[in-house]
C-alpha positions as CSV (number, residue, x, y, z in Angstrom):
1,M,-7.4,8.9,-5.6
2,N,-5.9,10.0,-2.7
3,L,-1.9,11.4,-2.4
4,E,-3.6,15.1,-1.4
5,R,-1.4,17.9,-1.9
6,S,-1.9,18.8,1.5
7,S,0.3,15.4,2.5
8,P,-2.2,14.5,5.6
9,A,-1.3,12.1,8.2
10,A,-2.4,8.5,7.1
11,P,-6.2,7.4,8.0
12,S,-6.9,4.8,10.3
13,A,-5.7,1.6,8.9
14,S,-8.6,-0.3,10.9
15,P,-11.6,-1.3,8.7
16,P,-15.0,-0.5,9.0
17,R,-16.6,-2.8,12.2
18,S,-18.7,-4.6,9.3
19,L,-19.5,-5.2,5.5
20,H,-22.3,-5.7,4.3
21,K,-22.4,-9.3,2.7
22,G,-22.4,-7.6,-0.9
23,Q,-19.6,-5.2,0.1
24,Q,-17.7,-8.0,1.3
25,T,-18.1,-10.9,-1.7
26,R,-17.1,-7.6,-3.9
27,A,-13.9,-7.0,-1.7
28,A,-13.1,-11.1,-2.1
29,I,-13.8,-10.9,-6.0
30,L,-11.4,-7.5,-6.0
31,D,-8.6,-9.3,-4.0
32,A,-8.5,-12.1,-7.0
33,A,-8.6,-10.0,-9.3
34,L,-5.7,-8.4,-8.1
35,T,-3.7,-11.4,-7.3
36,L,-4.5,-12.7,-11.1
37,A,-4.1,-9.0,-12.8
38,S,-0.7,-9.2,-10.9
39,H,0.4,-12.1,-12.7
40,M,-1.5,-11.9,-16.3
41,G,-1.6,-8.5,-16.7
42,L,-5.2,-6.2,-16.8
43,E,-6.1,-8.3,-20.1
44,G,-5.4,-11.3,-18.4
45,L,-8.2,-10.3,-16.5
46,S,-11.9,-12.1,-17.6
47,I,-15.3,-12.7,-15.5
48,G,-14.8,-16.3,-16.4
49,A,-11.5,-16.8,-14.7
50,L,-12.8,-14.6,-11.6
51,A,-15.8,-16.6,-11.4
52,E,-13.8,-19.8,-11.5
53,V,-11.1,-18.6,-9.0
54,T,-13.7,-17.3,-6.7
55,G,-16.2,-20.6,-7.3
56,M,-18.8,-18.0,-8.0
57,S,-20.9,-18.6,-11.1
58,K,-20.3,-15.9,-14.1
59,S,-23.6,-14.3,-13.3
60,G,-22.7,-13.2,-9.7
61,V,-19.1,-11.7,-10.4
62,F,-20.8,-10.0,-13.5
63,A,-23.5,-8.7,-10.9
64,H,-20.6,-6.7,-8.7
65,F,-18.5,-4.9,-11.9
66,G,-21.1,-4.7,-14.8
67,S,-18.4,-5.3,-17.5
68,R,-15.0,-6.4,-18.0
69,E,-13.9,-2.8,-18.4
70,E,-15.0,-1.8,-15.2
71,L,-13.3,-4.5,-13.4
72,Q,-10.2,-3.8,-14.6
73,I,-10.8,0.1,-13.9
74,S,-11.6,-1.3,-10.1
75,V,-8.3,-3.2,-10.3
76,I,-6.7,-0.3,-10.6
77,R,-8.1,1.9,-8.1
78,E,-7.2,-0.9,-5.5
79,Y,-4.0,-1.3,-6.6
80,H,-3.5,2.0,-6.2
81,A,-4.8,2.6,-2.8
82,R,-2.5,-0.5,-1.2
83,F,0.3,1.6,-2.8
84,E,-0.8,4.7,-1.1
85,E,-1.3,2.7,2.0
86,E,2.2,0.9,1.8
87,V,4.1,3.5,0.0
88,F,2.8,6.8,0.3
89,F,1.3,7.4,3.9
90,P,4.2,5.9,5.7
91,A,6.4,7.9,4.0
92,I,5.3,11.1,4.7
93,R,5.5,10.8,8.4
94,E,9.0,11.6,8.0
95,P,10.0,15.1,7.9
96,R,9.8,17.0,5.1
97,G,12.9,17.0,2.7
98,L,15.3,14.6,2.3
99,P,14.2,12.3,5.0
100,R,11.0,12.0,3.0
101,L,12.3,11.6,-0.1
102,F,14.5,9.2,0.5
103,A,11.5,7.4,2.7
104,L,9.3,7.5,-0.7
105,F,11.8,6.4,-2.7
106,E,12.8,3.2,-0.5
107,R,9.2,1.8,0.3
108,W,8.9,2.5,-3.6
109,V,11.8,0.2,-4.3
110,R,10.6,-2.2,-1.1
111,R,7.1,-2.8,-3.3
112,V,9.0,-3.3,-6.7
113,S,11.0,-6.4,-4.7
114,V,8.1,-8.0,-3.5
115,E,6.5,-7.5,-7.2
116,I,9.5,-9.0,-9.0
117,D,7.7,-12.7,-8.4
118,S,4.4,-11.1,-9.5
119,G,4.2,-7.8,-11.4
120,C,3.8,-4.2,-10.9
121,I,0.6,-2.9,-12.6
122,Y,1.6,0.2,-13.1
123,I,4.6,-1.2,-15.4
124,S,2.9,-3.9,-16.9
125,G,-0.7,-1.7,-17.3
126,A,1.3,1.1,-19.3
127,V,2.9,-1.6,-21.5
128,E,-0.6,-3.2,-22.2
129,F,-2.6,0.1,-22.9
130,D,0.0,2.8,-23.7
131,D,-1.5,3.1,-27.7
132,R,-5.1,1.9,-27.0
133,P,-6.9,5.1,-25.5
134,G,-10.4,4.5,-23.5
135,P,-11.3,4.4,-20.2
136,V,-9.0,1.8,-19.0
137,R,-6.0,3.7,-20.0
138,D,-7.4,6.9,-18.5
139,A,-7.5,5.8,-15.2
140,L,-3.9,3.7,-15.1
141,A,-2.7,7.2,-16.6
142,E,-4.5,8.9,-13.8
143,M,-3.3,6.9,-11.0
144,V,0.3,7.3,-12.2
145,R,0.4,10.7,-13.1
146,A,-1.3,11.1,-9.1
147,W,1.8,9.2,-8.1
148,H,4.1,11.2,-9.6
149,A,2.8,14.5,-8.6
150,A,3.2,13.6,-5.2
151,L,6.8,12.4,-5.4
152,E,7.6,15.7,-7.4
153,R,6.1,17.7,-4.4
154,A,8.6,15.8,-1.9
155,I,11.4,17.2,-4.3
156,R,10.3,20.7,-4.4
157,A,9.7,20.7,-0.3
158,A,13.2,19.2,-0.4
159,I,14.4,22.1,-2.4
160,D,12.3,24.5,-0.2
161,A,13.7,22.9,3.1
162,G,17.2,24.0,1.8
163,H,18.3,19.9,1.3
164,L,18.2,20.4,-2.5
165,R,20.1,23.1,-4.5
166,A,17.4,26.0,-5.5
167,D,18.0,25.6,-9.2
168,T,17.2,21.5,-9.0
169,D,14.6,20.7,-11.9
170,S,12.0,18.8,-9.7
171,A,10.6,17.6,-13.2
172,Q,14.2,16.1,-14.3
173,M,14.9,14.7,-10.7
174,L,11.2,12.9,-11.1
175,F,12.3,11.5,-14.5
176,E,15.5,10.0,-13.3
177,I,14.2,8.9,-9.8
178,H,11.6,6.7,-12.1
179,G,13.9,5.8,-14.5
180,L,15.8,4.1,-11.8
181,I,12.6,2.3,-10.8
182,L,12.0,1.2,-14.6
183,A,15.7,-0.1,-14.8
184,L,15.2,-2.1,-11.6
185,H,12.0,-3.8,-12.4
186,H,13.2,-4.7,-15.5
187,D,16.4,-6.0,-14.7
188,A,15.6,-8.1,-11.4
189,R,11.9,-9.4,-13.3
190,F,13.2,-9.6,-16.7
191,L,16.8,-10.2,-16.9
192,R,16.9,-11.9,-13.1
193,Q,20.3,-9.5,-13.0
194,P,21.5,-10.2,-8.9
195,G,22.5,-7.5,-7.1
196,T,19.8,-5.1,-9.0
197,L,18.2,-3.7,-5.3
198,A,21.7,-2.5,-4.3
199,R,22.4,-1.0,-8.1
200,A,19.1,1.1,-7.2
201,H,20.1,2.6,-3.9
202,T,23.4,3.2,-5.4
203,A,22.2,5.3,-8.0
204,F,19.9,7.1,-6.2
205,A,22.3,8.2,-3.7
206,R,24.2,9.6,-6.3
207,L,21.6,11.2,-8.0
208,V,20.9,12.8,-4.1
209,R,24.5,14.0,-4.3
210,E,24.0,15.5,-7.6
211,Y,21.7,18.1,-6.1
212,Q,22.4,18.3,-2.6
213,T,23.5,21.1,-0.6
214,P,26.5,21.1,1.3
215,V,24.4,21.9,4.7
216,A,22.5,18.6,3.8
217,T,24.8,16.7,3.3
218,T,25.9,16.6,6.8
219,A,22.4,17.5,8.7
220,V,20.3,14.7,6.9
221,A,20.9,11.2,7.1
222,P,19.5,9.1,4.6
223,A,16.9,6.0,5.1
224,A,18.8,2.5,5.4
225,P,17.9,0.6,2.7
226,A,16.1,-3.0,3.5
227,R,17.2,-6.2,3.1
228,A,15.8,-7.9,0.1
229,R,16.4,-11.3,-2.0
230,R,17.6,-9.2,-4.9
C-alpha cells in the first residue's frame, strides 16, 4: 500500500532491467488473474482457471501463490498499485488545492470509464465481500481506505490553500465524491445510460461550488474533462 501522507513525487516508471524467470512468470500469472477478476470478480478466480488461461499446470500456478486466498489478495494489491500509477501519482503533480483535487477526480472518472466494460475490483469486491470477514476482505478494505484517506488529504489541502471554505467537512465531501463515482459506475455499467460521464462532471463541479471560496472561483480553473464514450 502506498498513497503516502507526504504525497511524494511519482516513482520512476521504468521497470527493473531484468527479472528472474520466476518473477516474470508470477507477473504474467498476476496479469491474467487481474483480467479474470475484472470480468468475473474475485470469487471467479481459481487456480484451475488461471492454469487454463496461462497454459500452465495447476501445480505451477499454485507454486507461485500457495492458495486461492493468497492469489485473491495479490490481485487486490496489484489492482491498487495500478490505480496509484494511473490516478494518484499523476494527479499529485498538480498544485496543492483545487487543481490537485480536480485532477484526482478526473483521473478517477477516467479509470471508471475504461472499466465500464470490465469492472472495478474496488466496487465489485465490496459487493462480494461486504459480509464475509477474513483476509481478502481486510486487504480490499485496507486499499480502499488508503485511497479515501489520500483523497480526504487533498480536500483538506484545498481548505488549507483557501480554495475551500474553512468550515468544509472533509469527510462529508469525500462521502459525496465517492457517491458520484458509485452512481457513475452503476448507471454506466448496469443501466448503460448515455451521458453518465458528463453528469458526473456536472455534479462534481456543483459540489465544489458549494464549498468553494470566492477567491478560488477566479483563481483556480478546473481540469478539462477527458472525452469518453459514455
